[in-house]
Backbone bond lengths (Angstrom), bond angles and torsions (degrees), N, CA, C in turn:
res aa  C-N    CA-C-N  psi(-1)  N-CA   C-N-CA  omega(-1)  CA-C   N-CA-C  phi
1 M - - - 1.443 - - 1.521 108.87 -
2 K 1.313 114.90 137.40 1.450 120.87 179.56 1.529 109.40 -84.19
3 T 1.332 116.24 133.98 1.465 119.72 178.76 1.518 109.06 -111.12
4 N 1.305 115.70 147.43 1.462 120.84 176.42 1.515 108.39 -94.35
5 K 1.311 116.15 109.95 1.453 121.29 177.67 1.511 108.46 -104.36
6 N 1.304 115.63 137.63 1.455 120.26 176.90 1.518 108.57 -94.42
7 Y 1.310 115.62 103.47 1.450 120.65 178.43 1.517 108.51 -139.62
8 F 1.308 115.18 158.89 1.466 121.66 -178.87 1.516 108.91 -87.81
9 I 1.317 116.19 133.98 1.465 121.43 172.78 1.522 107.69 -142.84
10 E 1.306 115.20 146.07 1.455 121.27 -177.08 1.518 108.83 -128.15
11 G 1.323 116.32 143.01 1.452 121.06 178.12 1.513 111.51 -135.14
12 K 1.319 115.36 140.82 1.460 121.44 178.53 1.524 108.66 -101.83
13 I 1.332 116.67 129.23 1.459 121.71 177.46 1.527 107.63 -72.16
14 I 1.322 115.77 119.82 1.465 120.09 -178.99 1.524 110.34 -90.30
15 E 1.322 116.17 -46.95 1.459 121.00 177.94 1.514 108.93 -158.31
16 N 1.337 115.35 164.08 1.453 119.22 178.03 1.522 110.18 -137.25
17 R 1.309 114.79 170.67 1.454 120.48 -179.01 1.526 108.78 -147.56
18 L 1.328 116.42 132.16 1.458 122.21 176.87 1.524 109.46 -85.53
19 L 1.321 115.73 134.59 1.461 121.55 178.93 1.517 109.55 -138.11
20 G 1.319 115.82 172.43 1.457 120.67 174.97 1.511 113.03 104.73
21 E 1.312 113.92 -176.66 1.456 121.76 178.80 1.519 109.27 -91.87
22 P 1.336 117.73 162.31 1.469 119.94 -175.48 1.530 114.71 -50.87
23 N 1.304 118.92 -35.57 1.466 119.79 -178.44 1.525 112.59 -96.66
24 K 1.336 117.93 2.08 1.466 122.02 179.82 1.526 110.68 -140.78
25 I 1.314 116.57 56.43 1.472 121.34 -178.56 1.525 109.37 -80.22
26 F 1.340 115.05 142.03 1.458 121.04 175.55 1.519 108.59 -144.51
27 C 1.309 116.27 164.75 1.467 121.99 -179.64 1.520 110.64 -115.09
28 I 1.313 115.02 144.38 1.456 121.22 165.79 1.517 106.21 -114.03
29 H 1.319 115.87 151.98 1.461 121.03 -173.75 1.511 110.45 -132.92
30 R 1.314 115.88 138.69 1.463 120.48 170.90 1.518 106.40 -94.58
31 V 1.330 115.24 124.44 1.468 121.41 -173.06 1.524 110.17 -123.26
32 M 1.328 116.30 138.08 1.459 122.54 172.82 1.527 106.91 -106.75
33 F 1.339 116.26 120.62 1.459 121.32 -177.72 1.520 111.41 -94.33
34 N 1.329 115.51 159.50 1.464 120.25 -178.32 1.523 112.60 -72.04
35 N 1.338 118.41 -2.60 1.464 121.05 173.94 1.533 111.15 -92.44
36 G 1.349 116.56 7.62 1.457 121.10 177.86 1.519 114.54 85.24
37 R 1.311 117.78 1.59 1.463 121.93 -179.66 1.523 110.03 -102.70
38 Y 1.311 114.88 167.57 1.461 122.70 -179.72 1.522 108.67 -124.52
39 A 1.323 115.66 164.95 1.464 120.51 176.32 1.518 109.61 -160.52
40 I 1.326 114.74 158.60 1.453 122.00 168.62 1.519 105.34 -102.63
41 V 1.334 117.16 118.09 1.466 120.66 -176.19 1.521 110.41 -122.16
42 R 1.317 113.44 156.85 1.455 121.99 178.22 1.521 107.96 -140.83
43 A 1.321 116.62 132.01 1.462 120.76 177.18 1.524 109.16 -74.90
44 A 1.323 116.51 139.61 1.464 121.44 179.56 1.527 111.06 -59.25
45 S 1.316 117.06 -31.04 1.467 121.53 -178.99 1.523 112.74 -79.00
46 G 1.344 117.17 -14.67 1.454 121.22 -178.67 1.517 114.48 88.42
47 I 1.337 117.87 0.43 1.468 119.40 -178.68 1.523 111.04 -66.24
48 C 1.328 114.73 158.13 1.465 120.92 178.06 1.530 109.13 -103.84
49 F 1.319 115.88 130.56 1.456 122.16 173.82 1.524 107.36 -90.85
50 A 1.306 117.19 142.27 1.458 121.67 -179.97 1.527 110.50 -82.46
51 P 1.347 117.58 140.51 1.463 119.33 174.26 1.526 110.37 -54.64
52 G 1.336 114.88 137.78 1.460 120.90 -177.76 1.517 113.33 94.73
53 E 1.325 117.47 -18.87 1.464 121.46 178.74 1.526 109.83 -74.62
54 I 1.328 116.18 165.04 1.459 123.04 -175.80 1.527 109.93 -117.94
55 I 1.340 116.63 136.34 1.459 121.47 168.44 1.524 106.85 -112.59
56 Q 1.333 116.08 149.77 1.465 120.47 -176.48 1.518 110.37 -135.91
57 R 1.328 115.04 144.37 1.460 121.19 172.94 1.518 107.14 -113.43
58 N 1.324 115.17 123.75 1.456 120.63 -179.22 1.518 107.91 -141.79
59 D 1.318 117.28 130.14 1.465 122.70 -178.92 1.528 111.84 53.65
60 G 1.329 116.55 38.87 1.463 121.42 174.75 1.513 115.25 79.92
61 E 1.326 118.54 6.30 1.463 121.31 -179.84 1.523 110.17 -126.33
62 W 1.354 115.19 147.65 1.455 121.34 -179.99 1.518 110.18 -94.63
63 F 1.347 115.30 144.08 1.460 122.06 -179.99 1.520 110.28 -132.94
64 Y 1.324 115.37 144.34 1.463 123.62 173.88 1.518 106.36 -133.45
65 K 1.303 116.94 122.45 1.470 122.56 -175.88 1.522 110.42 51.82
66 Q 1.308 116.00 43.63 1.464 125.73 175.89 1.532 114.17 64.19
67 S 1.332 116.98 15.58 1.466 121.83 174.24 1.516 108.77 -111.37
68 K 1.324 116.66 138.04 1.456 120.62 178.86 1.528 109.09 -61.67
69 T 1.331 116.10 126.89 1.457 122.70 -175.96 1.524 109.31 -138.18
70 P 1.320 118.76 93.60 1.463 120.02 179.66 1.532 111.58 -61.09
71 L 1.326 115.39 139.52 1.460 121.80 175.90 1.523 109.15 -107.92
72 L 1.337 115.96 150.95 1.452 119.89 171.74 1.528 108.04 -73.39
73 S 1.312 117.20 161.37 1.473 121.29 -179.05 1.520 110.81 -57.02
74 F 1.324 115.78 145.19 1.462 121.28 176.80 1.517 109.37 -149.80
75 E 1.327 114.73 166.46 1.469 121.61 177.95 1.516 109.30 -121.05
76 Y 1.327 116.06 143.61 1.457 120.81 172.67 1.527 108.55 -73.37
77 M 1.335 115.52 149.40 1.464 121.26 -179.85 1.519 109.34 -153.02
78 E 1.307 115.16 174.08 1.462 121.02 176.48 1.530 110.06 -77.33
79 E 1.315 116.44 162.07 1.467 121.64 -176.15 1.523 113.02 -57.35
80 N 1.337 117.11 -48.90 1.468 119.30 -176.77 1.532 111.99 -64.30
81 E 1.315 117.30 -33.69 1.461 120.83 177.33 1.529 110.32 -68.96
82 S 1.317 118.82 -36.77 1.461 120.93 178.46 1.530 110.99 -65.63
83 C 1.337 117.08 -37.46 1.469 120.69 176.13 1.520 110.23 -62.96
84 R 1.312 116.40 -46.71 1.466 120.70 -179.07 1.521 110.93 -62.18
85 Q 1.311 117.36 -45.32 1.466 119.70 -177.30 1.519 112.24 -66.92
86 L 1.323 118.83 -35.74 1.455 120.30 177.81 1.527 110.39 -62.88
87 I 1.332 116.72 -41.21 1.459 121.35 -179.58 1.529 110.93 -69.31
88 E 1.331 117.99 -42.07 1.454 122.03 -172.96 1.525 114.54 -88.17
89 Y 1.311 118.58 -10.23 1.470 121.57 -177.88 1.524 109.71 -62.59
90 Y 1.318 116.22 135.18 1.465 120.46 177.72 1.492 111.79 -138.33
């Protein structure tokens, strides 16, 4: 069973990529977290995070520039897999 733990985690945006159709553009981001893992993340709102910026999870919620920013589900992965997925994502 999966448990919801409230812990702090921080991730640095390494790079992003614009995808979608002209009227429905969204960004995906490759993120390096302070737990040594990587992920491809996407904000539920579709906003783009700038490379070098920080996202944080605190008390079960994600924040970007101190504003609550829900993220879509993602999985942690190794660095090389995050590079591959960013390139191959469509």
